N, C-alpha and C positions, 0 to 999 in steps of 0.2 A: 256151665256157665256161659261160654264163649255160642254157643247155640241160643239161650236167652239174652244174650246182647244182640245179637244179629235179629232174631224176631221184635225186638225193641227197638231198633234202628229203623226197620221198616216200618213198625207203628209209627213213628215219629217224623224220619224223614221222609219216607215210602220210597226207599231203598238201601242196603247196607254199603257204607261209604267205603271208596277205595283204600281210606285210612281214616286213624282217630285223630282227626284235623278239619276244621271248620273248611277247609280249602278242596276238600275230597269229598265234598257234600254235589259237584254236580256228574261223579262218576263211581260205577257200583265197583263190585268185587264180583269176582266169575259167581256164576250161581250153583252151587253147591250144596246149601243150606238145605234144601229137601233131603238131602242124602244125608249130613248128618242129622237130621229130623229122626229120619228113616232108623240109623244105628240106635240112638237112644233108645226108641221104639223097643226097637227087635232085642236089645241086651236088658232091658228092665222086666223080661217075660222072666227072668232067673232073680228078680228083686221081692221081697217080703210084700206082701198084700195091699197093704195101705199106701207104701211106696210106687207099688206099682199103678195104684189105680189113681194117684196123684197126678202121674206123669200120663195115664189117660186121656184124664183129663186136659190135660196140658197139650198136648197134642191134638187132641181131637176139636180143639178149642180156641184159645191163642195162636196156636202155631198154624192152625189149617188156615186161619184169617190170615195171616200174617203173610203165609206163602201165597195162597191167591192174590193177593195184593201186589205182593214183589211180581210175580209171575204176568199177571193181565197190564196192571197199570205201568209196572214199569218195561220191563223186555218185550213185550207183545205191542209197548204202545212209542216207545222212544227207541228200540233197535231192531224193529221190525222192517223189513225188505218185502211191498206189497206184492211185485212182480213173481219173487221167488218162493215167497214164503218162508224163508229162512232170515237168520239174524245175524248181526255183525255188533263190533266193542264200538263204542266211541263216548262222546262226551258233548255236551250241551253248549260249553266254552271251545271258542279260536282265541284262546290268550297263552300267554308262556305258563308253562306249569311252577307254581310255588314251590314246590321239592327239588327241582332241577338243580342238578350239577352245576355250577358254575361255569363246566368247560363245554357245557351237553350245547348242540347247535342244532336244532328243528333241519336244518338241511342237510344233514349227518344222518338223520332218525327219518322225518318221514315227509310227506310231501308239504302239508299243513300241522300250523298246533294242535289241530281237531284230531288230527289224526295220531297224533306222539300222543296225545291224550287218553286214543283208544287204547294205543296198544297197552299204554298205563295200566287199563281198566281189565284187560285181559291178564295181567299178570306176567306176560311177557315183555319185559321191557328191557332190551327190545330185540326186536327181529326181524330177517329178509322176506319171512312168510307172510309178511302183511302187504309188501309190494309198496310200503309206504304210505297206505291208502286203507288203514284199520276199520276207517269209519266208513268204505266201501268196500271191506272185504268180509264174504261171507267165511266165518271161522270154525273150522272142524269141531274143534274143541268145545265152542260157544253150543254151537247146535247138538253136539254129543250132550252135553249137561243138560240143556232145554230137552231135549227127549227123556232124559231120566229128570229131571223134575215135571214132563207131564206124564210118566208113568207112576211117579211116586204122590201126585195130586190125584190120579186115577186111584190108587191105593186107597189113601184116607180118604176119600169120597166115599168107599165101600166100605170102611171103617164104622163112618157116620150114618150107613146107610142109607147116603145120598145115590142110586144108582145111576140117575140121570147128569148129574155130574162125572161120576166113575166115567160112563162111557161117552161123554163129551173130552174130559181128557185124555181115555183113551184113542179115542178118533183122532185129537190132537197129534198124539204121539204117530198115529198110525201114518197122518198126511207129512208130519216132518221127517222121517222114515223115510217114504217116498221121495221126497224134496232130497234131500242128504244125496241118495243113491241117483238124481238125476242131475245134479249141480256138481257135486260134491266129487262122485267117484269116478274113476277114468277109467280106459280100457283095458288097465292092467290088474284091476280091482284092488289099488291104493283109492285113499279119500285124500285130496287137497284141497285148500284155500281157491274159493272162487271169487273174482274181481267184476263186483257188480258192473263196471261201467264199459268196462272191456270185454266182457262176456266172457272171460277165459278161467283156467284155473292156474293155482301159483307153479312155477316150472320145479321148487322146492317142495323136498315131504319133509313134513315136523312131525315131531312125537306126540304132538295133538292127536293123532291118530289111535293111540292107545286109548283115549278119551271113549273113542266107541266101542272098547270091547270091555273098559270100565263099567259103563253104565248099560252092556248087555245090547246094545244097538245093531247088531251084524247078527245074520243067521249064521247057523254052523258053518253051510258051503260057504259064505262068504269071509268068513274068517279063515277058513282053509287056505282060501286063495292069498289074503291080507297079509297074515303072519309073518310066512317064511318072507315074504319080498318086506316088509318093512323090519323085520330082524336083519336081514342081511345087507338093506342100506343102513339102518341105524344102529345096530348094536356093534358095541367097541369094548376094548380092554376093561373100561371103569364102569359099564353097564351102556344105559341107551344116552346115545347124543340128541341134542335139542332139536338138531334140524340137518340135512342135508347139505347146507350153508357152510362147507368146510372150510373157506375162505375169509367167511364173515368175521371183524372182530366183533361183531357185537355178541352179549354174554349172553342171549337165549339162541344162538344158532350153534351150528357145526361141533367142534370138540367139547363144547359146555354141557355139564349132566346136571340136570336140579330135581332133587328127591318128589317133589310132585309129577314128574314125568316116570321117574323109576316106578314110584305107589302105582301109579294108575296101568303101566305095563305089568310090574308083576301081578297085582288083582285081575287085571283084564284075562292076561292067560290061564290063569288058574280058572277063572269063569267058564273060560273053554275047553277047560282041560288038559293044556299044554303045561301039564305040571315042571316036566324036567326043565323046559326052559325058562319057567317062573324061578324053580331054584336058582341056575346058572346066574339070572341076573340080581338075586337077591345076593348072591354071595361075591358078584364081582362090584355090587354095591359097596356093601360090607366093608367088602376088604378094603375097595377106594379110600374109605373114609377111614379105616382104621391106619392104614400108612400115611395119610397125611395126618392124623394124631399121633402115631409116634414120631412123625419125622418134626412137626412142627408144635406138638403140644397143644394144636386147637383143632 
């Protein structure tokens, strides 16, 4: 049902709004809808024939058209940096967020209201990994998601028999991989957000890097270099910390842990055969949530 809603949002509004309010129409959700569609397709292989055929027609028709529109008309036109060939989060407006808490101050969050809105589009509201300039920062997470988007569009195009489109999207994914390695990968094999204006990488490391493993954007050799460092920097008693900014008061930094990061880390580690590390993170996260529930009832 949620995927159907997202497809309808794209058809109706040209994007998946950041929330279900009219004032969210200027910014998107992070682009994971193609992954959702592929999960539905894969799971439908075990369903009875008539239901499976219905899903096939839906995926190859309305879903594919919506995904191509979201990818090409929104992300590649409105959130794309021509010089680097990579993407950023942003917002078409530079005005106060209607959903903002009364105590929120833009000066504490970002350089401009547009940048503040860009961080909200990322889902990481708020974090120092954007350096206060989300609309001028190439996000590791976003470009990983878009790499996955391009791979999924190539897969869908092959399903429909369109080899030309499949080759186009596969080439787009390959180009993105090269650009991510060029601009986001540091000398130690970690990936960091890149600031367009200063042409520098962010100092801190974010749990965003596990999105690269989640979409299988790294070679086995690159993963072998990155994973031990990422776990050393970000793995804590409760699971994966949001970033290495441990003194930051922002809720997507330091000591804070969030379910999407845990999920991407666990699945990403499994994708590359790191079963024991994945199991360890699962147990830490589940135990953390259980402890909180036993203590607070929530």
